[in-house]
PDBQT receptor file of N, H, CA, C and O in Angstrom, charges set to zero:
ATOM      1  N   MET A   1      -7.580  -9.352   2.204  1.00  0.00    +0.000 N 
ATOM      2  CA  MET A   1      -7.450  -9.263   0.960  1.00  0.00    +0.000 C 
ATOM      3  C   MET A   1      -7.121  -9.587   0.168  1.00  0.00    +0.000 C 
ATOM      4  O   MET A   1      -7.640 -10.199  -0.766  1.00  0.00    +0.000 OA
ATOM      5  N   LEU A   2      -5.972  -9.172   0.405  1.00  0.00    +0.000 N 
ATOM      6  H   LEU A   2      -5.551  -8.675   1.164  1.00  0.00    +0.000 HD
ATOM      7  CA  LEU A   2      -4.574  -9.661  -0.367  1.00  0.00    +0.000 C 
ATOM      8  C   LEU A   2      -4.102 -11.007  -0.111  1.00  0.00    +0.000 C 
ATOM      9  O   LEU A   2      -3.935 -11.492   1.008  1.00  0.00    +0.000 OA
ATOM     10  N   ASN A   3      -3.861 -11.682  -1.422  1.00  0.00    +0.000 N 
ATOM     11  H   ASN A   3      -3.996 -11.288  -2.332  1.00  0.00    +0.000 HD
ATOM     12  CA  ASN A   3      -4.005 -13.181  -1.301  1.00  0.00    +0.000 C 
ATOM     13  C   ASN A   3      -2.327 -13.154  -1.857  1.00  0.00    +0.000 C 
ATOM     14  O   ASN A   3      -1.851 -13.197  -2.992  1.00  0.00    +0.000 OA
ATOM     15  N   PHE A   4      -1.893 -13.091  -0.911  1.00  0.00    +0.000 N 
ATOM     16  H   PHE A   4      -2.279 -13.056   0.011  1.00  0.00    +0.000 HD
ATOM     17  CA  PHE A   4      -0.407 -13.480  -1.100  1.00  0.00    +0.000 C 
ATOM     18  C   PHE A   4       0.053 -14.189  -1.629  1.00  0.00    +0.000 C 
ATOM     19  O   PHE A   4       1.064 -13.635  -2.060  1.00  0.00    +0.000 OA
ATOM     20  N   LYS A   5       0.032 -15.629  -2.114  1.00  0.00    +0.000 N 
ATOM     21  H   LYS A   5      -0.790 -16.079  -1.764  1.00  0.00    +0.000 HD
ATOM     22  CA  LYS A   5       0.215 -17.003  -3.065  1.00  0.00    +0.000 C 
ATOM     23  C   LYS A   5       0.266 -15.980  -3.816  1.00  0.00    +0.000 C 
ATOM     24  O   LYS A   5       1.272 -15.273  -3.755  1.00  0.00    +0.000 OA
ATOM     25  N   LYS A   6      -1.222 -15.514  -5.060  1.00  0.00    +0.000 N 
ATOM     26  H   LYS A   6      -2.039 -16.088  -5.110  1.00  0.00    +0.000 HD
ATOM     27  CA  LYS A   6      -0.662 -14.728  -5.777  1.00  0.00    +0.000 C 
ATOM     28  C   LYS A   6       0.269 -13.460  -6.427  1.00  0.00    +0.000 C 
ATOM     29  O   LYS A   6       0.362 -12.900  -7.519  1.00  0.00    +0.000 OA
ATOM     30  N   VAL A   7       1.018 -13.333  -4.836  1.00  0.00    +0.000 N 
ATOM     31  H   VAL A   7       0.943 -13.788  -3.949  1.00  0.00    +0.000 HD
ATOM     32  CA  VAL A   7       1.256 -11.408  -5.050  1.00  0.00    +0.000 C 
ATOM     33  C   VAL A   7       3.204 -12.358  -5.233  1.00  0.00    +0.000 C 
ATOM     34  O   VAL A   7       4.207 -11.849  -5.734  1.00  0.00    +0.000 OA
ATOM     35  N   GLU A   8       3.075 -13.694  -4.652  1.00  0.00    +0.000 N 
ATOM     36  H   GLU A   8       2.260 -14.107  -4.246  1.00  0.00    +0.000 HD
ATOM     37  CA  GLU A   8       4.453 -14.233  -4.230  1.00  0.00    +0.000 C 
ATOM     38  C   GLU A   8       4.768 -14.938  -5.820  1.00  0.00    +0.000 C 
ATOM     39  O   GLU A   8       5.875 -15.040  -6.349  1.00  0.00    +0.000 OA
ATOM     40  N   LYS A   9       3.319 -15.419  -6.433  1.00  0.00    +0.000 N 
ATOM     41  H   LYS A   9       2.420 -15.337  -6.003  1.00  0.00    +0.000 HD
ATOM     42  CA  LYS A   9       3.830 -15.909  -7.973  1.00  0.00    +0.000 C 
ATOM     43  C   LYS A   9       4.413 -14.553  -9.274  1.00  0.00    +0.000 C 
ATOM     44  O   LYS A   9       5.362 -14.604 -10.056  1.00  0.00    +0.000 OA
ATOM     45  N   GLY A  10       3.587 -13.667  -9.092  1.00  0.00    +0.000 N 
ATOM     46  H   GLY A  10       2.816 -13.626  -8.457  1.00  0.00    +0.000 HD
ATOM     47  CA  GLY A  10       3.374 -12.367  -9.627  1.00  0.00    +0.000 C 
ATOM     48  C   GLY A  10       4.777 -11.828  -9.788  1.00  0.00    +0.000 C 
ATOM     49  O   GLY A  10       5.256 -11.582 -10.895  1.00  0.00    +0.000 OA
ATOM     50  N   ARG A  11       5.543 -11.621  -8.431  1.00  0.00    +0.000 N 
ATOM     51  H   ARG A  11       5.155 -11.822  -7.532  1.00  0.00    +0.000 HD
ATOM     52  CA  ARG A  11       6.932 -10.998  -8.485  1.00  0.00    +0.000 C 
ATOM     53  C   ARG A  11       7.964 -11.725  -9.832  1.00  0.00    +0.000 C 
ATOM     54  O   ARG A  11       9.036 -11.462 -10.377  1.00  0.00    +0.000 OA
ATOM     55  N   THR A  12       7.028 -12.627  -9.921  1.00  0.00    +0.000 N 
ATOM     56  H   THR A  12       6.158 -12.840  -9.478  1.00  0.00    +0.000 HD
ATOM     57  CA  THR A  12       8.262 -12.678 -11.461  1.00  0.00    +0.000 C 
ATOM     58  C   THR A  12       8.068 -12.079 -12.367  1.00  0.00    +0.000 C 
ATOM     59  O   THR A  12       9.093 -12.019 -13.046  1.00  0.00    +0.000 OA
ATOM     60  N   TYR A  13       6.926 -11.343 -12.969  1.00  0.00    +0.000 N 
ATOM     61  H   TYR A  13       6.093 -11.391 -12.418  1.00  0.00    +0.000 HD
ATOM     62  CA  TYR A  13       6.575 -10.497 -13.740  1.00  0.00    +0.000 C 
ATOM     63  C   TYR A  13       7.329  -9.586 -13.371  1.00  0.00    +0.000 C 
ATOM     64  O   TYR A  13       8.024  -9.077 -14.249  1.00  0.00    +0.000 OA
ATOM     65  N   VAL A  14       7.460  -9.042 -11.890  1.00  0.00    +0.000 N 
ATOM     66  H   VAL A  14       6.895  -9.455 -11.176  1.00  0.00    +0.000 HD
ATOM     67  CA  VAL A  14       7.646  -7.535 -11.955  1.00  0.00    +0.000 C 
ATOM     68  C   VAL A  14       9.113  -7.032 -12.607  1.00  0.00    +0.000 C 
ATOM     69  O   VAL A  14      10.211  -7.568 -12.458  1.00  0.00    +0.000 OA
ATOM     70  N   CYS A  15       8.867  -6.155 -13.170  1.00  0.00    +0.000 N 
ATOM     71  H   CYS A  15       7.975  -5.720 -13.291  1.00  0.00    +0.000 HD
ATOM     72  CA  CYS A  15      10.374  -5.732 -13.847  1.00  0.00    +0.000 C 
ATOM     73  C   CYS A  15      11.634  -4.657 -12.628  1.00  0.00    +0.000 C 
ATOM     74  O   CYS A  15      11.184  -4.027 -11.671  1.00  0.00    +0.000 OA
ATOM     75  N   GLY A  16      12.348  -4.670 -12.791  1.00  0.00    +0.000 N 
ATOM     76  H   GLY A  16      12.714  -5.182 -13.569  1.00  0.00    +0.000 HD
ATOM     77  CA  GLY A  16      13.364  -3.751 -11.866  1.00  0.00    +0.000 C 
ATOM     78  C   GLY A  16      12.872  -3.441 -10.795  1.00  0.00    +0.000 C 
ATOM     79  O   GLY A  16      12.391  -4.443 -10.266  1.00  0.00    +0.000 OA
ATOM     80  N   ASP A  17      12.733  -2.446 -10.132  1.00  0.00    +0.000 N 
ATOM     81  H   ASP A  17      13.124  -1.632 -10.562  1.00  0.00    +0.000 HD
ATOM     82  CA  ASP A  17      13.073  -2.668  -8.517  1.00  0.00    +0.000 C 
ATOM     83  C   ASP A  17      11.931  -2.058  -8.191  1.00  0.00    +0.000 C 
ATOM     84  O   ASP A  17      11.427  -0.970  -8.473  1.00  0.00    +0.000 OA
ATOM     85  N   LEU A  18      11.581  -3.108  -7.449  1.00  0.00    +0.000 N 
ATOM     86  H   LEU A  18      11.991  -3.991  -7.220  1.00  0.00    +0.000 HD
ATOM     87  CA  LEU A  18       9.598  -3.511  -6.209  1.00  0.00    +0.000 C 
ATOM     88  C   LEU A  18      10.133  -2.842  -5.532  1.00  0.00    +0.000 C 
ATOM     89  O   LEU A  18      11.363  -2.794  -5.550  1.00  0.00    +0.000 OA
ATOM     90  N   PHE A  19       9.115  -1.817  -4.393  1.00  0.00    +0.000 N 
ATOM     91  H   PHE A  19       8.116  -1.855  -4.378  1.00  0.00    +0.000 HD
ATOM     92  CA  PHE A  19       8.786  -1.311  -3.059  1.00  0.00    +0.000 C 
ATOM     93  C   PHE A  19       7.131  -1.067  -2.681  1.00  0.00    +0.000 C 
ATOM     94  O   PHE A  19       6.127  -0.502  -3.115  1.00  0.00    +0.000 OA
ATOM     95  N   GLU A  20       7.569  -1.854  -1.632  1.00  0.00    +0.000 N 
ATOM     96  H   GLU A  20       8.385  -2.313  -1.280  1.00  0.00    +0.000 HD
ATOM     97  CA  GLU A  20       7.190  -1.954  -1.030  1.00  0.00    +0.000 C 
ATOM     98  C   GLU A  20       6.274  -1.648   0.468  1.00  0.00    +0.000 C 
ATOM     99  O   GLU A  20       6.880  -1.652   1.539  1.00  0.00    +0.000 OA
ATOM    100  N   LEU A  21       5.352  -1.488   0.434  1.00  0.00    +0.000 N 
ATOM    101  H   LEU A  21       4.860  -1.485  -0.437  1.00  0.00    +0.000 HD
ATOM    102  CA  LEU A  21       5.088  -0.455   1.950  1.00  0.00    +0.000 C 
ATOM    103  C   LEU A  21       3.948  -1.275   2.811  1.00  0.00    +0.000 C 
ATOM    104  O   LEU A  21       2.899  -1.654   2.289  1.00  0.00    +0.000 OA
ATOM    105  N   GLU A  22       4.259  -1.489   4.103  1.00  0.00    +0.000 N 
ATOM    106  H   GLU A  22       5.111  -1.181   4.527  1.00  0.00    +0.000 HD
ATOM    107  CA  GLU A  22       2.604  -2.358   4.229  1.00  0.00    +0.000 C 
ATOM    108  C   GLU A  22       2.394  -0.967   5.477  1.00  0.00    +0.000 C 
ATOM    109  O   GLU A  22       3.410  -0.326   5.748  1.00  0.00    +0.000 OA
ATOM    110  N   ILE A  23       1.020  -0.572   6.190  1.00  0.00    +0.000 N 
ATOM    111  H   ILE A  23       0.195  -1.093   5.970  1.00  0.00    +0.000 HD
ATOM    112  CA  ILE A  23       0.787   0.170   6.227  1.00  0.00    +0.000 C 
ATOM    113  C   ILE A  23       0.128  -0.257   7.697  1.00  0.00    +0.000 C 
ATOM    114  O   ILE A  23      -1.094  -0.330   7.559  1.00  0.00    +0.000 OA
ATOM    115  N   PRO A  24       0.491  -0.526   8.894  1.00  0.00    +0.000 N 
ATOM    116  CA  PRO A  24      -0.142  -0.293   9.735  1.00  0.00    +0.000 C 
ATOM    117  C   PRO A  24      -1.523  -0.054  10.191  1.00  0.00    +0.000 C 
ATOM    118  O   PRO A  24      -1.369   1.068  10.673  1.00  0.00    +0.000 OA
ATOM    119  N   GLY A  25      -2.312  -0.234  10.304  1.00  0.00    +0.000 N 
ATOM    120  H   GLY A  25      -2.437  -1.145   9.912  1.00  0.00    +0.000 HD
ATOM    121  CA  GLY A  25      -3.931   0.370  11.106  1.00  0.00    +0.000 C 
ATOM    122  C   GLY A  25      -4.351   0.969   9.463  1.00  0.00    +0.000 C 
ATOM    123  O   GLY A  25      -5.350   1.666   9.644  1.00  0.00    +0.000 OA
ATOM    124  N   GLY A  26      -4.145   0.975   8.589  1.00  0.00    +0.000 N 
ATOM    125  H   GLY A  26      -3.334   0.409   8.442  1.00  0.00    +0.000 HD
ATOM    126  CA  GLY A  26      -4.303   1.439   7.329  1.00  0.00    +0.000 C 
ATOM    127  C   GLY A  26      -5.460   0.006   6.502  1.00  0.00    +0.000 C 
ATOM    128  O   GLY A  26      -5.380  -1.168   6.864  1.00  0.00    +0.000 OA
ATOM    129  N   ASN A  27      -6.130   0.344   5.743  1.00  0.00    +0.000 N 
ATOM    130  H   ASN A  27      -6.195   1.298   5.449  1.00  0.00    +0.000 HD
ATOM    131  CA  ASN A  27      -6.699  -0.637   4.674  1.00  0.00    +0.000 C 
ATOM    132  C   ASN A  27      -7.224   0.216   3.570  1.00  0.00    +0.000 C 
ATOM    133  O   ASN A  27      -7.304   1.437   3.437  1.00  0.00    +0.000 OA
ATOM    134  N   HIS A  28      -7.523  -0.688   2.898  1.00  0.00    +0.000 N 
ATOM    135  H   HIS A  28      -7.458  -1.680   3.006  1.00  0.00    +0.000 HD
ATOM    136  CA  HIS A  28      -7.211  -0.921   0.663  1.00  0.00    +0.000 C 
ATOM    137  C   HIS A  28      -8.217   0.726   0.390  1.00  0.00    +0.000 C 
ATOM    138  O   HIS A  28      -7.910   1.796  -0.136  1.00  0.00    +0.000 OA
ATOM    139  N   ALA A  29      -9.394   0.251   1.003  1.00  0.00    +0.000 N 
ATOM    140  H   ALA A  29      -9.642  -0.617   1.431  1.00  0.00    +0.000 HD
ATOM    141  CA  ALA A  29     -10.692   1.597   0.823  1.00  0.00    +0.000 C 
ATOM    142  C   ALA A  29      -9.955   3.081   1.181  1.00  0.00    +0.000 C 
ATOM    143  O   ALA A  29     -10.001   4.066   0.444  1.00  0.00    +0.000 OA
ATOM    144  N   ARG A  30      -9.341   3.012   2.343  1.00  0.00    +0.000 N 
ATOM    145  H   ARG A  30      -9.303   2.212   2.942  1.00  0.00    +0.000 HD
ATOM    146  CA  ARG A  30      -8.709   4.560   2.454  1.00  0.00    +0.000 C 
ATOM    147  C   ARG A  30      -7.657   4.905   2.347  1.00  0.00    +0.000 C 
ATOM    148  O   ARG A  30      -7.127   5.734   3.087  1.00  0.00    +0.000 OA
ATOM    149  N   PHE A  31      -7.022   4.235   1.223  1.00  0.00    +0.000 N 
ATOM    150  H   PHE A  31      -7.452   3.561   0.622  1.00  0.00    +0.000 HD
ATOM    151  CA  PHE A  31      -5.878   4.465   0.718  1.00  0.00    +0.000 C 
ATOM    152  C   PHE A  31      -6.333   5.092  -1.126  1.00  0.00    +0.000 C 
ATOM    153  O   PHE A  31      -5.813   5.953  -1.835  1.00  0.00    +0.000 OA
ATOM    154  N   GLY A  32      -7.460   4.202  -1.333  1.00  0.00    +0.000 N 
ATOM    155  H   GLY A  32      -7.883   3.502  -0.757  1.00  0.00    +0.000 HD
ATOM    156  CA  GLY A  32      -8.010   4.821  -2.367  1.00  0.00    +0.000 C 
ATOM    157  C   GLY A  32      -9.607   5.954  -2.482  1.00  0.00    +0.000 C 
ATOM    158  O   GLY A  32     -10.301   6.478  -3.354  1.00  0.00    +0.000 OA
ATOM    159  N   SER A  33      -9.552   5.871  -1.290  1.00  0.00    +0.000 N 
ATOM    160  H   SER A  33      -8.988   5.446  -0.582  1.00  0.00    +0.000 HD
ATOM    161  CA  SER A  33     -10.691   7.206  -0.782  1.00  0.00    +0.000 C 
ATOM    162  C   SER A  33     -12.431   7.415  -1.210  1.00  0.00    +0.000 C 
ATOM    163  O   SER A  33     -13.015   8.492  -1.330  1.00  0.00    +0.000 OA
ATOM    164  N   TYR A  34     -13.078   5.860  -1.409  1.00  0.00    +0.000 N 
ATOM    165  H   TYR A  34     -12.603   4.986  -1.312  1.00  0.00    +0.000 HD
ATOM    166  CA  TYR A  34     -13.436   5.005  -2.528  1.00  0.00    +0.000 C 
ATOM    167  C   TYR A  34     -14.856   4.663  -1.357  1.00  0.00    +0.000 C 
ATOM    168  O   TYR A  34     -15.989   4.886  -1.782  1.00  0.00    +0.000 OA
ATOM    169  N   GLY A  35     -14.709   4.223  -0.177  1.00  0.00    +0.000 N 
ATOM    170  H   GLY A  35     -13.788   4.042   0.169  1.00  0.00    +0.000 HD
ATOM    171  CA  GLY A  35     -15.555   3.464   0.034  1.00  0.00    +0.000 C 
ATOM    172  C   GLY A  35     -15.117   2.569   1.318  1.00  0.00    +0.000 C 
ATOM    173  O   GLY A  35     -13.952   2.658   1.708  1.00  0.00    +0.000 OA
ATOM    174  N   ALA A  36     -15.945   1.792   1.915  1.00  0.00    +0.000 N 
ATOM    175  H   ALA A  36     -16.890   1.720   1.597  1.00  0.00    +0.000 HD
ATOM    176  CA  ALA A  36     -15.526   0.722   2.475  1.00  0.00    +0.000 C 
ATOM    177  C   ALA A  36     -15.315  -0.553   1.131  1.00  0.00    +0.000 C 
ATOM    178  O   ALA A  36     -15.351  -0.022   0.021  1.00  0.00    +0.000 OA
ATOM    179  N   GLN A  37     -15.139  -1.863   1.098  1.00  0.00    +0.000 N 
ATOM    180  H   GLN A  37     -15.110  -2.294   2.000  1.00  0.00    +0.000 HD
ATOM    181  CA  GLN A  37     -14.678  -3.008   0.466  1.00  0.00    +0.000 C 
ATOM    182  C   GLN A  37     -15.085  -3.837   1.168  1.00  0.00    +0.000 C 
ATOM    183  O   GLN A  37     -15.187  -3.746   2.391  1.00  0.00    +0.000 OA
ATOM    184  N   ARG A  38     -15.477  -5.086   0.256  1.00  0.00    +0.000 N 
ATOM    185  H   ARG A  38     -15.394  -5.160  -0.738  1.00  0.00    +0.000 HD
ATOM    186  CA  ARG A  38     -15.878  -6.348   1.056  1.00  0.00    +0.000 C 
ATOM    187  C   ARG A  38     -14.652  -6.840   1.080  1.00  0.00    +0.000 C 
ATOM    188  O   ARG A  38     -13.876  -6.805   0.125  1.00  0.00    +0.000 OA
ATOM    189  N   GLY A  39     -14.233  -7.717   3.072  1.00  0.00    +0.000 N 
ATOM    190  H   GLY A  39     -14.864  -7.745   3.848  1.00  0.00    +0.000 HD
ATOM    191  CA  GLY A  39     -13.280  -8.119   3.378  1.00  0.00    +0.000 C 
ATOM    192  C   GLY A  39     -11.806  -6.665   3.435  1.00  0.00    +0.000 C 
ATOM    193  O   GLY A  39     -10.638  -6.810   3.075  1.00  0.00    +0.000 OA
ATOM    194  N   ASP A  40     -12.279  -5.750   3.849  1.00  0.00    +0.000 N 
ATOM    195  H   ASP A  40     -13.227  -5.632   4.142  1.00  0.00    +0.000 HD
ATOM    196  CA  ASP A  40     -10.516  -4.880   3.901  1.00  0.00    +0.000 C 
ATOM    197  C   ASP A  40     -10.869  -4.643   5.354  1.00  0.00    +0.000 C 
ATOM    198  O   ASP A  40     -10.180  -3.657   5.617  1.00  0.00    +0.000 OA
ATOM    199  N   GLY A  41     -11.586  -4.985   6.541  1.00  0.00    +0.000 N 
ATOM    200  H   GLY A  41     -12.146  -5.786   6.327  1.00  0.00    +0.000 HD
ATOM    201  CA  GLY A  41     -11.458  -5.165   8.187  1.00  0.00    +0.000 C 
ATOM    202  C   GLY A  41     -11.639  -2.902   7.818  1.00  0.00    +0.000 C 
ATOM    203  O   GLY A  41     -11.897  -2.247   6.808  1.00  0.00    +0.000 OA
ATOM    204  N   GLU A  42     -11.337  -2.543   9.213  1.00  0.00    +0.000 N 
ATOM    205  H   GLU A  42     -11.127  -3.075  10.033  1.00  0.00    +0.000 HD
ATOM    206  CA  GLU A  42     -11.514  -1.596   9.745  1.00  0.00    +0.000 C 
ATOM    207  C   GLU A  42     -10.276  -1.432   9.763  1.00  0.00    +0.000 C 
ATOM    208  O   GLU A  42      -9.430  -2.277  10.055  1.00  0.00    +0.000 OA
ATOM    209  N   ALA A  43     -10.023   0.274   9.276  1.00  0.00    +0.000 N 
ATOM    210  H   ALA A  43     -10.711   0.961   9.038  1.00  0.00    +0.000 HD
ATOM    211  CA  ALA A  43      -9.259   0.536   9.285  1.00  0.00    +0.000 C 
ATOM    212  C   ALA A  43      -8.771   1.918  11.078  1.00  0.00    +0.000 C 
ATOM    213  O   ALA A  43      -9.461   2.584  11.849  1.00  0.00    +0.000 OA
ATOM    214  N   LYS A  44      -7.353   1.679  10.919  1.00  0.00    +0.000 N 
ATOM    215  H   LYS A  44      -6.792   1.138  10.292  1.00  0.00    +0.000 HD
ATOM    216  CA  LYS A  44      -7.763   1.911  12.872  1.00  0.00    +0.000 C 
ATOM    217  C   LYS A  44      -6.506   2.815  12.871  1.00  0.00    +0.000 C 
ATOM    218  O   LYS A  44      -5.777   2.955  13.853  1.00  0.00    +0.000 OA
ATOM    219  N   ILE A  45      -6.286   3.543  11.413  1.00  0.00    +0.000 N 
ATOM    220  H   ILE A  45      -6.878   3.429  10.615  1.00  0.00    +0.000 HD
ATOM    221  CA  ILE A  45      -5.652   5.246  11.804  1.00  0.00    +0.000 C 
ATOM    222  C   ILE A  45      -6.600   6.129  10.761  1.00  0.00    +0.000 C 
ATOM    223  O   ILE A  45      -7.524   5.476  10.276  1.00  0.00    +0.000 OA
ATOM    224  N   SER A  46      -6.529   7.172  10.450  1.00  0.00    +0.000 N 
ATOM    225  H   SER A  46      -5.779   7.702  10.844  1.00  0.00    +0.000 HD
ATOM    226  CA  SER A  46      -6.623   8.209   9.971  1.00  0.00    +0.000 C 
ATOM    227  C   SER A  46      -6.520   7.958   8.518  1.00  0.00    +0.000 C 
ATOM    228  O   SER A  46      -5.761   7.097   8.073  1.00  0.00    +0.000 OA
ATOM    229  N   PRO A  47      -7.420   8.845   7.623  1.00  0.00    +0.000 N 
ATOM    230  CA  PRO A  47      -7.074   8.525   5.916  1.00  0.00    +0.000 C 
ATOM    231  C   PRO A  47      -5.979   9.781   5.758  1.00  0.00    +0.000 C 
ATOM    232  O   PRO A  47      -4.965   9.914   5.073  1.00  0.00    +0.000 OA
ATOM    233  N   GLU A  48      -6.558  10.500   6.564  1.00  0.00    +0.000 N 
ATOM    234  H   GLU A  48      -7.382  10.392   7.120  1.00  0.00    +0.000 HD
ATOM    235  CA  GLU A  48      -4.825  11.506   6.101  1.00  0.00    +0.000 C 
ATOM    236  C   GLU A  48      -3.533  10.914   7.000  1.00  0.00    +0.000 C 
ATOM    237  O   GLU A  48      -2.493  11.564   6.902  1.00  0.00    +0.000 OA
ATOM    238  N   GLU A  49      -3.525   9.958   7.701  1.00  0.00    +0.000 N 
ATOM    239  H   GLU A  49      -4.370   9.429   7.780  1.00  0.00    +0.000 HD
ATOM    240  CA  GLU A  49      -2.259   9.315   8.276  1.00  0.00    +0.000 C 
ATOM    241  C   GLU A  49      -1.753   8.671   7.261  1.00  0.00    +0.000 C 
ATOM    242  O   GLU A  49      -0.562   8.653   6.952  1.00  0.00    +0.000 OA
ATOM    243  N   GLN A  50      -3.175   7.794   6.384  1.00  0.00    +0.000 N 
ATOM    244  H   GLN A  50      -4.142   7.809   6.634  1.00  0.00    +0.000 HD
ATOM    245  CA  GLN A  50      -2.364   6.720   5.582  1.00  0.00    +0.000 C 
ATOM    246  C   GLN A  50      -2.301   7.468   4.646  1.00  0.00    +0.000 C 
ATOM    247  O   GLN A  50      -1.857   6.841   3.684  1.00  0.00    +0.000 OA
ATOM    248  N   ARG A  51      -2.604   8.954   4.287  1.00  0.00    +0.000 N 
ATOM    249  H   ARG A  51      -2.965   9.463   5.068  1.00  0.00    +0.000 HD
ATOM    250  CA  ARG A  51      -2.174   9.252   2.734  1.00  0.00    +0.000 C 
ATOM    251  C   ARG A  51      -0.598   9.672   3.317  1.00  0.00    +0.000 C 
ATOM    252  O   ARG A  51       0.444   9.241   2.822  1.00  0.00    +0.000 OA
ATOM    253  N   GLU A  52      -0.669  10.459   4.290  1.00  0.00    +0.000 N 
ATOM    254  H   GLU A  52      -1.515  10.809   4.691  1.00  0.00    +0.000 HD
ATOM    255  CA  GLU A  52       1.610  10.653   4.834  1.00  0.00    +0.000 C 
ATOM    256  C   GLU A  52       2.007   9.864   5.077  1.00  0.00    +0.000 C 
ATOM    257  O   GLU A  52       3.213  10.098   4.998  1.00  0.00    +0.000 OA
ATOM    258  N   GLN A  53       1.830   8.563   5.483  1.00  0.00    +0.000 N 
ATOM    259  H   GLN A  53       0.850   8.372   5.548  1.00  0.00    +0.000 HD
ATOM    260  CA  GLN A  53       2.535   7.980   5.567  1.00  0.00    +0.000 C 
ATOM    261  C   GLN A  53       2.993   7.356   4.197  1.00  0.00    +0.000 C 
ATOM    262  O   GLN A  53       4.181   7.073   4.040  1.00  0.00    +0.000 OA
ATOM    263  N   ALA A  54       2.086   7.142   3.225  1.00  0.00    +0.000 N 
ATOM    264  H   ALA A  54       1.121   7.372   3.352  1.00  0.00    +0.000 HD
ATOM    265  CA  ALA A  54       2.088   6.480   1.417  1.00  0.00    +0.000 C 
ATOM    266  C   ALA A  54       3.110   7.480   0.801  1.00  0.00    +0.000 C 
ATOM    267  O   ALA A  54       4.115   7.070   0.220  1.00  0.00    +0.000 OA
ATOM    268  N   VAL A  55       2.853   8.678   0.930  1.00  0.00    +0.000 N 
ATOM    269  H   VAL A  55       2.037   9.011   1.402  1.00  0.00    +0.000 HD
ATOM    270  CA  VAL A  55       2.898   9.936   0.087  1.00  0.00    +0.000 C 
ATOM    271  C   VAL A  55       4.730  10.355   0.761  1.00  0.00    +0.000 C 
ATOM    272  O   VAL A  55       5.593  10.977   0.142  1.00  0.00    +0.000 OA
ATOM    273  N   SER A  56       4.826   9.845   1.968  1.00  0.00    +0.000 N 
ATOM    274  H   SER A  56       4.125   9.340   2.471  1.00  0.00    +0.000 HD
ATOM    275  CA  SER A  56       6.372   9.936   2.567  1.00  0.00    +0.000 C 
ATOM    276  C   SER A  56       6.937   9.035   2.364  1.00  0.00    +0.000 C 
ATOM    277  O   SER A  56       8.136   9.205   2.583  1.00  0.00    +0.000 OA
ATOM    278  N   PHE A  57       6.560   7.583   1.859  1.00  0.00    +0.000 N 
ATOM    279  H   PHE A  57       5.585   7.445   1.681  1.00  0.00    +0.000 HD
ATOM    280  CA  PHE A  57       7.088   6.530   1.562  1.00  0.00    +0.000 C 
ATOM    281  C   PHE A  57       7.999   6.525   0.452  1.00  0.00    +0.000 C 
ATOM    282  O   PHE A  57       9.159   6.176   0.232  1.00  0.00    +0.000 OA
ATOM    283  N   ILE A  58       6.646   7.253  -0.415  1.00  0.00    +0.000 N 
ATOM    284  H   ILE A  58       5.703   7.536  -0.237  1.00  0.00    +0.000 HD
ATOM    285  CA  ILE A  58       6.577   7.417  -2.587  1.00  0.00    +0.000 C 
ATOM    286  C   ILE A  58       7.918   8.288  -2.288  1.00  0.00    +0.000 C 
ATOM    287  O   ILE A  58       8.938   7.860  -2.829  1.00  0.00    +0.000 OA
ATOM    288  N   LEU A  59       8.045   9.502  -1.461  1.00  0.00    +0.000 N 
ATOM    289  H   LEU A  59       7.217   9.850  -1.022  1.00  0.00    +0.000 HD
ATOM    290  CA  LEU A  59       8.732  10.392  -1.933  1.00  0.00    +0.000 C 
ATOM    291  C   LEU A  59      10.325  10.741  -1.729  1.00  0.00    +0.000 C 
ATOM    292  O   LEU A  59      11.143  11.563  -2.142  1.00  0.00    +0.000 OA
ATOM    293  N   SER A  60      10.231   8.915  -0.289  1.00  0.00    +0.000 N 
ATOM    294  H   SER A  60       9.567   8.247   0.046  1.00  0.00    +0.000 HD
ATOM    295  CA  SER A  60      11.745   8.494   0.307  1.00  0.00    +0.000 C 
ATOM    296  C   SER A  60      12.291   7.699  -1.070  1.00  0.00    +0.000 C 
ATOM    297  O   SER A  60      13.497   7.482  -1.183  1.00  0.00    +0.000 OA
ATOM    298  N   VAL A  61      11.552   7.367  -1.885  1.00  0.00    +0.000 N 
ATOM    299  H   VAL A  61      10.572   7.543  -1.793  1.00  0.00    +0.000 HD
ATOM    300  CA  VAL A  61      12.035   6.169  -2.719  1.00  0.00    +0.000 C 
ATOM    301  C   VAL A  61      11.987   7.309  -3.884  1.00  0.00    +0.000 C 
ATOM    302  O   VAL A  61      11.111   6.766  -4.558  1.00  0.00    +0.000 OA
ATOM    303  N   CYS A  62      12.215   8.186  -4.419  1.00  0.00    +0.000 N 
ATOM    304  H   CYS A  62      12.926   8.627  -3.871  1.00  0.00    +0.000 HD
ATOM    305  CA  CYS A  62      11.721   8.951  -5.777  1.00  0.00    +0.000 C 
ATOM    306  C   CYS A  62      13.211   9.871  -5.332  1.00  0.00    +0.000 C 
ATOM    307  O   CYS A  62      14.039  10.298  -6.137  1.00  0.00    +0.000 OA
ATOM    308  N   LEU A  63      13.242   9.975  -4.242  1.00  0.00    +0.000 N 
ATOM    309  H   LEU A  63      12.570   9.628  -3.588  1.00  0.00    +0.000 HD
ATOM    310  CA  LEU A  63      14.349  11.153  -3.739  1.00  0.00    +0.000 C 
ATOM    311  C   LEU A  63      15.581  10.717  -3.788  1.00  0.00    +0.000 C 
ATOM    312  O   LEU A  63      16.441  11.355  -4.395  1.00  0.00    +0.000 OA
ATOM    313  N   ASP A  64      15.940   9.163  -2.934  1.00  0.00    +0.000 N 
ATOM    314  H   ASP A  64      15.241   8.644  -2.440  1.00  0.00    +0.000 HD
ATOM    315  CA  ASP A  64      17.052   8.566  -3.182  1.00  0.00    +0.000 C 
ATOM    316  C   ASP A  64      17.441   8.073  -4.323  1.00  0.00    +0.000 C 
ATOM    317  O   ASP A  64      18.618   7.752  -4.488  1.00  0.00    +0.000 OA
ATOM    318  N   ARG A  65      16.222   7.898  -5.586  1.00  0.00    +0.000 N 
ATOM    319  H   ARG A  65      15.267   8.159  -5.451  1.00  0.00    +0.000 HD
ATOM    320  CA  ARG A  65      17.214   7.200  -6.648  1.00  0.00    +0.000 C 
ATOM    321  C   ARG A  65      17.529   8.877  -7.311  1.00  0.00    +0.000 C 
ATOM    322  O   ARG A  65      17.884   8.549  -8.443  1.00  0.00    +0.000 OA
ATOM    323  N   ASP A  66      17.596  10.111  -7.299  1.00  0.00    +0.000 N 
ATOM    324  H   ASP A  66      17.308  10.378  -6.379  1.00  0.00    +0.000 HD
ATOM    325  CA  ASP A  66      17.781  10.752  -8.070  1.00  0.00    +0.000 C 
ATOM    326  C   ASP A  66      19.172  11.206  -8.165  1.00  0.00    +0.000 C 
ATOM    327  O   ASP A  66      19.508  11.982  -9.059  1.00  0.00    +0.000 OA
TER     328      ASP A  66
């Protein structure tokens, strides 16, 4: 689903810190909780597990910056 060539090109436009998290077994539709999206693939983890991993990562980044 993600065009990595476009991602690399776009990095030149990012200001400040950039944080990325790849969630093995997750997919885009589960992150947004809006249903299947073309090219997304089948998620191997539950929506709850994916959200838990995302929230934990976000909190760890935010708490480390304070």
